[in-house]
C-alpha positions in Angstrom: -94.5 -1.2 25.9 -91.2 -3.2 25.9 -90.8 -3.1 22.2 -89.9 0.6 22.3 -87.0 0.0 24.7 -83.9 0.3 22.5 -81.4 -1.1 25.0 -81.5 -4.8 24.2 -82.3 -4.4 20.5 -79.4 -1.9 19.9 -77.0 -4.4 21.3 -78.4 -7.2 19.1 -78.2 -4.9 16.1 -74.6 -4.0 16.8 -73.5 -7.7 17.3 -75.3 -8.8 14.1 -73.5 -6.1 12.1 -70.3 -7.1 13.7 -70.8 -10.7 12.5 -71.8 -9.5 9.0 -68.8 -7.2 8.6 -66.2 -9.6 10.0 -67.0 -13.2 9.5 -69.2 -13.4 6.4 -67.0 -11.5 3.9 -64.0 -13.8 4.7 -66.1 -16.9 4.2 -67.4 -15.6 0.8 -63.9 -14.6 -0.4 -62.5 -18.1 0.5 -65.1 -19.8 -1.8 -63.8 -21.1 -5.1 -66.1 -21.3 -8.0 -65.8 -24.4 -10.1 -66.9 -22.9 -13.4 -64.5 -20.0 -13.8 -64.2 -19.0 -17.4 -60.8 -19.4 -18.9 -59.4 -16.4 -20.8 -59.4 -17.0 -24.5 -57.1 -15.5 -27.1 -59.1 -12.9 -29.0 -58.9 -13.1 -32.8 -58.1 -9.8 -34.6 -60.8 -8.8 -36.9 -59.7 -8.0 -40.4 -62.4 -6.4 -42.4 -62.7 -7.2 -46.1 -62.6 -4.5 -48.7 -65.7 -3.1 -50.4 -65.9 -4.7 -53.8 -69.2 -3.2 -55.2 -69.1 -0.5 -57.8 -70.2 3.0 -56.8 -72.5 3.8 -59.7 
């Protein structure tokens, strides 16, 4: 059964992982997204005081 011979498939596996670990991350990191959210100034929350009577 030739499918159980690991010699050619191991080499294919190693080369494919070599491609995945070297070429693809650099291509992904060079991609620029067009819809990057711009940082906005956060408003400081000022709570209002409690005006109801306690009785």
